[in-house]
Every structure is written in structure tokens, then in C-alpha cells.
BALOBA-1460 file (C-alpha; in Angstrom, 3 decimals):
// residues 217
<rec num="1" residu="x" x="83.460" y="104.998" z="66.597"/>
<rec num="2" residu="x" x="84.956" y="103.009" z="69.435"/>
<rec num="3" residu="x" x="85.968" y="105.241" z="72.310"/>
<rec num="4" residu="x" x="89.430" y="104.603" z="73.670"/>
<rec num="5" residu="x" x="91.722" y="105.996" z="76.313"/>
<rec num="6" residu="x" x="95.040" y="107.595" z="75.418"/>
<rec num="7" residu="x" x="98.674" y="106.808" z="75.875"/>
<rec num="8" residu="x" x="101.362" y="108.271" z="78.105"/>
<rec num="9" residu="x" x="102.408" y="111.903" z="77.886"/>
<rec num="10" residu="x" x="105.202" y="112.806" z="75.510"/>
<rec num="11" residu="x" x="107.322" y="115.930" z="75.654"/>
<rec num="12" residu="x" x="105.960" y="118.773" z="73.450"/>
<rec num="13" residu="x" x="107.819" y="121.605" z="71.722"/>
<rec num="14" residu="x" x="105.958" y="124.755" z="70.464"/>
<rec num="15" residu="x" x="104.680" y="127.327" z="72.908"/>
<rec num="16" residu="x" x="101.237" y="128.180" z="74.165"/>
<rec num="17" residu="x" x="99.999" y="129.336" z="77.538"/>
<rec num="18" residu="x" x="96.477" y="128.444" z="78.585"/>
<rec num="19" residu="x" x="94.930" y="130.607" z="81.313"/>
<rec num="20" residu="x" x="91.414" y="129.455" z="82.195"/>
<rec num="21" residu="x" x="89.591" y="129.995" z="78.878"/>
<rec num="22" residu="x" x="92.293" y="132.154" z="77.300"/>
<rec num="23" residu="x" x="95.184" y="130.919" z="75.185"/>
<rec num="24" residu="x" x="98.121" y="133.045" z="74.161"/>
<rec num="25" residu="x" x="100.698" y="131.760" z="71.695"/>
<rec num="26" residu="x" x="104.256" y="132.767" z="70.959"/>
<rec num="27" residu="x" x="106.257" y="131.947" z="67.874"/>
<rec num="28" residu="x" x="107.243" y="128.256" z="68.221"/>
<rec num="29" residu="x" x="110.226" y="128.818" z="65.920"/>
<rec num="30" residu="x" x="111.820" y="131.331" z="68.291"/>
<rec num="31" residu="x" x="114.010" y="129.142" z="70.497"/>
<rec num="32" residu="x" x="114.762" y="132.108" z="72.762"/>
<rec num="33" residu="x" x="111.135" y="132.081" z="73.871"/>
<rec num="34" residu="x" x="110.968" y="128.374" z="74.670"/>
<rec num="35" residu="x" x="109.273" y="127.829" z="78.008"/>
<rec num="36" residu="x" x="110.994" y="125.356" z="80.307"/>
<rec num="37" residu="x" x="110.168" y="124.209" z="83.829"/>
<rec num="38" residu="x" x="111.886" y="126.189" z="86.556"/>
<rec num="39" residu="x" x="111.438" y="123.815" z="89.474"/>
<rec num="40" residu="x" x="109.117" y="121.305" z="91.054"/>
<rec num="41" residu="x" x="107.758" y="120.439" z="94.457"/>
<rec num="42" residu="x" x="106.069" y="117.409" z="95.947"/>
<rec num="43" residu="x" x="102.924" y="117.890" z="97.990"/>
<rec num="44" residu="x" x="101.663" y="115.422" z="100.566"/>
<rec num="45" residu="x" x="97.908" y="114.934" z="100.154"/>
<rec num="46" residu="x" x="95.372" y="112.515" z="101.567"/>
<rec num="47" residu="x" x="95.520" y="110.514" z="98.322"/>
<rec num="48" residu="x" x="99.317" y="110.396" z="98.258"/>
<rec num="49" residu="x" x="102.294" y="112.428" z="97.079"/>
<rec num="50" residu="x" x="101.540" y="114.677" z="94.104"/>
<rec num="51" residu="x" x="104.259" y="116.361" z="92.061"/>
<rec num="52" residu="x" x="103.864" y="119.831" z="90.579"/>
<rec num="53" residu="x" x="106.309" y="121.589" z="88.236"/>
<rec num="54" residu="x" x="106.042" y="125.156" z="86.998"/>
<rec num="55" residu="x" x="107.523" y="127.567" z="84.488"/>
<rec num="56" residu="x" x="107.516" y="131.352" z="84.264"/>
<rec num="57" residu="x" x="104.049" y="131.102" z="82.766"/>
<rec num="58" residu="x" x="102.231" y="128.707" z="85.073"/>
<rec num="59" residu="x" x="101.975" y="125.077" z="86.118"/>
<rec num="60" residu="x" x="103.323" y="122.837" z="83.363"/>
<rec num="61" residu="x" x="103.307" y="119.341" z="84.924"/>
<rec num="62" residu="x" x="101.245" y="117.521" z="87.536"/>
<rec num="63" residu="x" x="102.098" y="113.953" z="88.525"/>
<rec num="64" residu="x" x="99.561" y="111.837" z="90.364"/>
<rec num="65" residu="x" x="100.722" y="109.648" z="93.267"/>
<rec num="66" residu="x" x="103.598" y="107.226" z="92.747"/>
<rec num="67" residu="x" x="104.486" y="104.277" z="94.961"/>
<rec num="68" residu="x" x="107.073" y="106.315" z="96.835"/>
<rec num="69" residu="x" x="108.735" y="109.723" z="96.943"/>
<rec num="70" residu="x" x="112.007" y="108.465" z="95.431"/>
<rec num="71" residu="x" x="110.217" y="107.421" z="92.254"/>
<rec num="72" residu="x" x="108.405" y="110.749" z="92.124"/>
<rec num="73" residu="x" x="111.658" y="112.669" z="92.591"/>
<rec num="74" residu="x" x="113.257" y="110.647" z="89.811"/>
<rec num="75" residu="x" x="110.469" y="111.474" z="87.382"/>
<rec num="76" residu="x" x="110.979" y="115.208" z="87.819"/>
<rec num="77" residu="x" x="114.730" y="115.418" z="88.324"/>
<rec num="78" residu="x" x="115.715" y="113.076" z="85.501"/>
<rec num="79" residu="x" x="112.996" y="113.766" z="82.943"/>
<rec num="80" residu="x" x="112.613" y="117.522" z="83.379"/>
<rec num="81" residu="x" x="116.163" y="118.313" z="84.413"/>
<rec num="82" residu="x" x="115.116" y="120.650" z="87.232"/>
<rec num="83" residu="x" x="115.416" y="120.569" z="91.008"/>
<rec num="84" residu="x" x="113.013" y="121.189" z="93.827"/>
<rec num="85" residu="x" x="112.075" y="124.766" z="94.588"/>
<rec num="86" residu="x" x="109.796" y="126.967" z="96.651"/>
<rec num="87" residu="x" x="106.492" y="127.413" z="94.807"/>
<rec num="88" residu="x" x="105.600" y="131.002" z="93.902"/>
<rec num="89" residu="x" x="102.270" y="132.294" z="95.281"/>
<rec num="90" residu="x" x="100.099" y="131.215" z="92.338"/>
<rec num="91" residu="x" x="101.546" y="127.710" z="92.369"/>
<rec num="92" residu="x" x="101.230" y="127.480" z="96.157"/>
<rec num="93" residu="x" x="97.551" y="128.420" z="95.827"/>
<rec num="94" residu="x" x="97.042" y="125.690" z="93.229"/>
<rec num="95" residu="x" x="98.720" y="123.132" z="95.479"/>
<rec num="96" residu="x" x="96.416" y="124.124" z="98.319"/>
<rec num="97" residu="x" x="93.446" y="123.556" z="95.984"/>
<rec num="98" residu="x" x="94.796" y="120.114" z="95.122"/>
<rec num="99" residu="x" x="95.092" y="119.247" z="98.819"/>
<rec num="100" residu="x" x="91.530" y="120.367" z="99.432"/>
<rec num="101" residu="x" x="90.336" y="118.378" z="96.428"/>
<rec num="102" residu="x" x="92.074" y="115.268" z="97.776"/>
<rec num="103" residu="x" x="90.000" y="115.639" z="100.939"/>
<rec num="104" residu="x" x="86.794" y="115.536" z="98.912"/>
<rec num="105" residu="x" x="86.090" y="119.263" z="98.763"/>
<rec num="106" residu="x" x="84.310" y="120.382" z="95.539"/>
<rec num="107" residu="x" x="87.220" y="122.459" z="94.282"/>
<rec num="108" residu="x" x="87.167" y="124.551" z="91.094"/>
<rec num="109" residu="x" x="90.533" y="124.545" z="89.281"/>
<rec num="110" residu="x" x="89.543" y="126.850" z="86.413"/>
<rec num="111" residu="x" x="91.382" y="129.826" z="87.923"/>
<rec num="112" residu="x" x="94.705" y="127.958" z="87.958"/>
<rec num="113" residu="x" x="97.175" y="129.283" z="85.385"/>
<rec num="114" residu="x" x="98.544" y="126.476" z="83.217"/>
<rec num="115" residu="x" x="101.441" y="126.632" z="80.763"/>
<rec num="116" residu="x" x="100.800" y="124.135" z="77.979"/>
<rec num="117" residu="x" x="104.158" y="124.367" z="76.268"/>
<rec num="118" residu="x" x="103.920" y="122.914" z="72.773"/>
<rec num="119" residu="x" x="100.346" y="121.653" z="72.855"/>
<rec num="120" residu="x" x="98.746" y="121.550" z="69.398"/>
<rec num="121" residu="x" x="95.431" y="123.253" z="68.595"/>
<rec num="122" residu="x" x="93.372" y="120.068" z="68.829"/>
<rec num="123" residu="x" x="94.683" y="119.095" z="72.241"/>
<rec num="124" residu="x" x="94.243" y="122.638" z="73.546"/>
<rec num="125" residu="x" x="90.606" y="122.577" z="72.429"/>
<rec num="126" residu="x" x="90.078" y="119.241" z="74.185"/>
<rec num="127" residu="x" x="91.731" y="120.434" z="77.402"/>
<rec num="128" residu="x" x="89.753" y="123.677" z="77.368"/>
<rec num="129" residu="x" x="86.491" y="121.738" z="77.018"/>
<rec num="130" residu="x" x="87.543" y="119.351" z="79.799"/>
<rec num="131" residu="x" x="88.200" y="122.277" z="82.149"/>
<rec num="132" residu="x" x="84.563" y="123.278" z="81.721"/>
<rec num="133" residu="x" x="83.466" y="120.080" z="83.485"/>
<rec num="134" residu="x" x="82.675" y="120.853" z="87.108"/>
<rec num="135" residu="x" x="83.187" y="118.739" z="90.226"/>
<rec num="136" residu="x" x="81.257" y="115.479" z="89.828"/>
<rec num="137" residu="x" x="80.349" y="116.213" z="86.187"/>
<rec num="138" residu="x" x="81.355" y="113.663" z="83.557"/>
<rec num="139" residu="x" x="81.034" y="113.095" z="79.840"/>
<rec num="140" residu="x" x="82.145" y="110.573" z="77.239"/>
<rec num="141" residu="x" x="85.118" y="110.924" z="74.919"/>
<rec num="142" residu="x" x="82.672" y="111.528" z="72.092"/>
<rec num="143" residu="x" x="80.729" y="114.070" z="74.125"/>
<rec num="144" residu="x" x="83.892" y="115.977" z="74.947"/>
<rec num="145" residu="x" x="84.939" y="115.932" z="71.290"/>
<rec num="146" residu="x" x="81.576" y="117.467" z="70.396"/>
<rec num="147" residu="x" x="81.937" y="120.122" z="73.119"/>
<rec num="148" residu="x" x="85.411" y="120.977" z="71.842"/>
<rec num="149" residu="x" x="84.138" y="121.467" z="68.294"/>
<rec num="150" residu="x" x="85.574" y="118.214" z="66.936"/>
<rec num="151" residu="x" x="82.622" y="115.846" z="66.461"/>
<rec num="152" residu="x" x="83.475" y="112.289" z="65.512"/>
<rec num="153" residu="x" x="86.932" y="112.399" z="67.065"/>
<rec num="154" residu="x" x="86.340" y="110.293" z="70.163"/>
<rec num="155" residu="x" x="89.435" y="108.170" z="69.638"/>
<rec num="156" residu="x" x="91.652" y="111.216" z="69.108"/>
<rec num="157" residu="x" x="90.124" y="112.803" z="72.204"/>
<rec num="158" residu="x" x="91.077" y="109.762" z="74.276"/>
<rec num="159" residu="x" x="94.624" y="109.998" z="72.944"/>
<rec num="160" residu="x" x="94.791" y="113.721" z="73.800"/>
<rec num="161" residu="x" x="93.586" y="113.063" z="77.335"/>
<rec num="162" residu="x" x="96.171" y="110.305" z="77.748"/>
<rec num="163" residu="x" x="98.850" y="112.912" z="76.999"/>
<rec num="164" residu="x" x="97.459" y="115.456" z="79.456"/>
<rec num="165" residu="x" x="100.454" y="116.954" z="81.340"/>
<rec num="166" residu="x" x="98.351" y="118.511" z="84.116"/>
<rec num="167" residu="x" x="95.786" y="115.986" z="85.414"/>
<rec num="168" residu="x" x="93.303" y="117.214" z="88.026"/>
<rec num="169" residu="x" x="93.693" y="120.791" z="86.746"/>
<rec num="170" residu="x" x="92.653" y="119.494" z="83.333"/>
<rec num="171" residu="x" x="90.302" y="116.844" z="84.766"/>
<rec num="172" residu="x" x="90.801" y="113.996" z="82.304"/>
<rec num="173" residu="x" x="89.450" y="111.565" z="84.907"/>
<rec num="174" residu="x" x="85.949" y="113.008" z="84.317"/>
<rec num="175" residu="x" x="85.807" y="111.656" z="80.770"/>
<rec num="176" residu="x" x="84.747" y="108.054" z="80.318"/>
<rec num="177" residu="x" x="83.955" y="105.531" z="77.607"/>
<rec num="178" residu="x" x="80.513" y="105.069" z="76.064"/>
<rec num="179" residu="x" x="77.946" y="102.915" z="77.832"/>
<rec num="180" residu="x" x="78.900" y="104.090" z="81.310"/>
<rec num="181" residu="x" x="82.243" y="102.261" z="81.206"/>
<rec num="182" residu="x" x="85.025" y="103.952" z="83.123"/>
<rec num="183" residu="x" x="87.567" y="103.697" z="80.312"/>
<rec num="184" residu="x" x="91.322" y="103.877" z="80.608"/>
<rec num="185" residu="x" x="93.605" y="106.203" z="82.516"/>
<rec num="186" residu="x" x="97.317" y="106.780" z="81.935"/>
<rec num="187" residu="x" x="98.304" y="107.819" z="85.470"/>
<rec num="188" residu="x" x="99.886" y="105.406" z="87.964"/>
<rec num="189" residu="x" x="97.283" y="102.840" z="88.987"/>
<rec num="190" residu="x" x="95.416" y="103.133" z="85.698"/>
<rec num="191" residu="x" x="91.641" y="102.981" z="85.851"/>
<rec num="192" residu="x" x="91.709" y="102.152" z="89.564"/>
<rec num="193" residu="x" x="93.144" y="105.627" z="90.195"/>
<rec num="194" residu="x" x="90.522" y="107.139" z="87.893"/>
<rec num="195" residu="x" x="87.805" y="105.296" z="89.789"/>
<rec num="196" residu="x" x="89.095" y="106.605" z="93.134"/>
<rec num="197" residu="x" x="89.178" y="110.188" z="91.873"/>
<rec num="198" residu="x" x="85.611" y="109.866" z="90.634"/>
<rec num="199" residu="x" x="84.556" y="108.379" z="93.968"/>
<rec num="200" residu="x" x="85.936" y="111.519" z="95.633"/>
<rec num="201" residu="x" x="83.417" y="113.414" z="93.529"/>
<rec num="202" residu="x" x="80.539" y="111.046" z="94.248"/>
<rec num="203" residu="x" x="80.612" y="109.427" z="90.795"/>
<rec num="204" residu="x" x="80.380" y="105.676" z="90.211"/>
<rec num="205" residu="x" x="80.905" y="104.111" z="86.785"/>
<rec num="206" residu="x" x="81.396" y="100.620" z="85.417"/>
<rec num="207" residu="x" x="84.413" y="98.377" z="86.071"/>
<rec num="208" residu="x" x="87.805" y="99.338" z="84.605"/>
<rec num="209" residu="x" x="89.266" y="97.477" z="81.614"/>
<rec num="210" residu="x" x="91.555" y="94.510" z="82.436"/>
<rec num="211" residu="x" x="94.866" y="96.055" z="81.415"/>
<rec num="212" residu="x" x="96.321" y="99.541" z="81.707"/>
<rec num="213" residu="x" x="99.373" y="101.259" z="80.323"/>
<rec num="214" residu="x" x="101.776" y="102.842" z="82.771"/>
<rec num="215" residu="x" x="102.046" y="106.602" z="82.998"/>
<rec num="216" residu="x" x="104.893" y="107.856" z="80.840"/>
<rec num="217" residu="x" x="106.066" y="111.239" z="82.107"/>
């Protein structure tokens, strides 16, 4: 099966919280329990401005660097309908890890609490398997599908990774196409951004594909 990258992230609806290797689910039909972002902040890192939004249950969105802060602000304020806020301690700790990662430190994000509001069972399995990849460790879309218990679903795995709402914490950049090709990436900058993140981890793969889709928050 041809291994492909995914598409931009689309807003989900049911409710699941993923904490390291644990997933707890609430009734997706109970609208009173719907998790929504509380606020966001923008962190200045050595690789650019990174946006982080959180809910009562953990980090729910991470946005990789945009061209400028105004565009980043627009993505959060207009699409999520929340304003900037002071990160609670757990979120502040995660942001500090992101800053250290951007400086090339071999950071482990598996302790970061992530709220995957509305993510289906397949995507949660893919994201859980991706979080098991350590700094500088890569695999193919097909390899990740196997690790997640879904052999033969390389294409679907690429699509799930393209809809990843929390890049870096769920390290979708560590999954590449077969044959050592870097594959696609749905964040700003496309595969060039993916290549730079891998270079931070000492990984070099083949050239990116000629065209990339823009990140759709």
C-alpha cells in the first residue's frame, strides 16, 4: 500500500482524555461534559512562535510556527473562540519542555497531559503508538500502523497524523514514508518544517515531496 501523509486538522466532537498511555472517555452524547479550550498562549522558542491551547483536562492544541504572531493569534482567537491566558502549572511545564526541545535537547514529552477531545479510537491508537517513539527515533506510516495494532492501514495512519492537534507532544514528524522518504507534513512549511524538526534530533531522510498542503487549524 502506498504510504501517504495526511490532511489538515478538523475540529472533533466526542470526548476522550489521553494521559501518557492512559485514555479515559466520557459519554460523547452528554453535551454538558463537552471539553472546550479555556485559553491559549504563544511561546517564543528558538524555532519560532509556538501556540499552545488547553482545557480543564490538558493541552488540546499545539500550533507550530507561523510567519508572524498576528497570524498565530488569529488562528487561536478566531478558530477556537478563546483569548490568551496564563498557563496553569502543568501547561507551563509542557511549554518549558517545548522550549528545551527547540534548542535541541532530547526531551521526553510522554508525561505531558493531553486532552484529545473527540478523537476516534483509531486515531487515539495511532497517537498513542507515536508517543512511544523517543527522541531521534523514527518509523514508517506502515510501521506505526503495525505498532498501533492496525496492520495494513498505512494510508489511514498518514491521514490520522495529518489531523494531529498536538504536534511535538504527539511527534508526527517522526513518521515518514517508505524507502527513507521524508513524506508529507501538514504544519506550516510542510515537509521543510518536518525536515528541520528531524534535524534537531539528528535524523536525516530523503528530500520532501514537491507540493505540500497548508496546515488547517
